[in-house]
C-alpha positions as CSV (number, residue, x, y, z in Angstrom):
1,M,-40.8,-55.5,86.3
2,K,-42.5,-56.0,82.8
3,N,-41.6,-54.4,80.1
4,R,-43.4,-53.9,76.3
5,I,-40.0,-53.5,74.7
6,E,-39.7,-56.7,72.6
7,E,-43.2,-55.5,71.3
8,L,-42.6,-52.2,70.2
9,R,-39.0,-53.9,69.0
10,R,-41.2,-55.7,66.7
11,K,-44.0,-53.2,66.0
12,R,-41.2,-51.6,64.3
13,G,-39.2,-54.2,62.8
14,I,-36.1,-54.2,64.5
15,T,-33.8,-56.9,65.4
16,Q,-32.3,-56.9,69.1
17,Y,-29.2,-55.7,67.7
18,E,-30.0,-52.7,65.7
19,F,-31.9,-51.2,68.5
20,A,-29.2,-52.1,71.4
21,L,-27.2,-49.8,68.3
22,A,-29.4,-47.0,68.2
23,I,-29.7,-47.2,72.5
24,R,-26.0,-47.7,73.0
25,V,-26.0,-50.8,74.8
26,S,-25.1,-54.9,73.5
27,R,-27.9,-57.1,72.1
28,Q,-27.1,-59.1,76.0
29,T,-29.1,-56.4,77.7
30,V,-31.7,-55.9,75.8
31,S,-32.4,-59.5,75.7
32,S,-31.8,-59.6,79.1
33,I,-34.3,-56.4,80.0
34,E,-36.4,-57.9,77.5
35,T,-36.6,-61.3,79.3
36,G,-36.7,-59.4,83.0
37,K,-33.4,-60.8,84.2
38,Y,-32.6,-57.3,84.0
39,N,-33.8,-53.3,84.6
40,P,-32.5,-50.8,83.3
41,S,-31.3,-47.9,84.7
42,L,-33.0,-44.8,85.2
43,E,-31.1,-42.9,82.3
44,L,-31.2,-46.6,80.1
45,A,-35.1,-46.3,80.8
46,F,-35.3,-42.7,79.3
47,A,-33.1,-43.4,76.4
48,I,-35.3,-46.4,75.7
49,A,-38.4,-44.1,75.9
50,A,-36.9,-41.4,73.8
51,Y,-36.5,-43.7,71.2
52,F,-39.3,-44.6,71.0
53,G,-41.2,-41.5,71.4
54,I,-43.7,-42.6,74.2
55,P,-43.7,-42.1,78.5
56,I,-41.5,-44.7,80.3
57,E,-44.6,-45.8,82.4
58,E,-46.1,-46.9,78.7
59,I,-43.1,-49.0,78.7
60,F,-42.5,-49.9,82.2
61,I,-45.0,-52.7,84.1
62,Y,-44.4,-52.0,87.8
63,E,-45.1,-54.9,89.9
64,G,-44.2,-54.5,93.6
65,G,-46.1,-56.3,96.3
66,A,-48.8,-55.2,99.0
67,E,-46.2,-53.7,100.9
68,N,-45.2,-51.3,98.8
69,E,-48.2,-49.5,98.0
70,N,-48.6,-47.5,101.7
71,A,-44.5,-46.6,101.3
């Protein structure tokens, strides 16, 4: 799953550390989410969306395969 967190964070002019403090996770967690190495829990995704003031679907882009289309 891709996301726009780094883009949104940079537009606000905040560091990973500052963002991590705001959403109550480690800077390493923010880095892992931004690089796609870690997908946040639903609760954390909502916290991220609330921080930026935009819907989750405008931050996280699901790239499911064709096998998921008819689920």
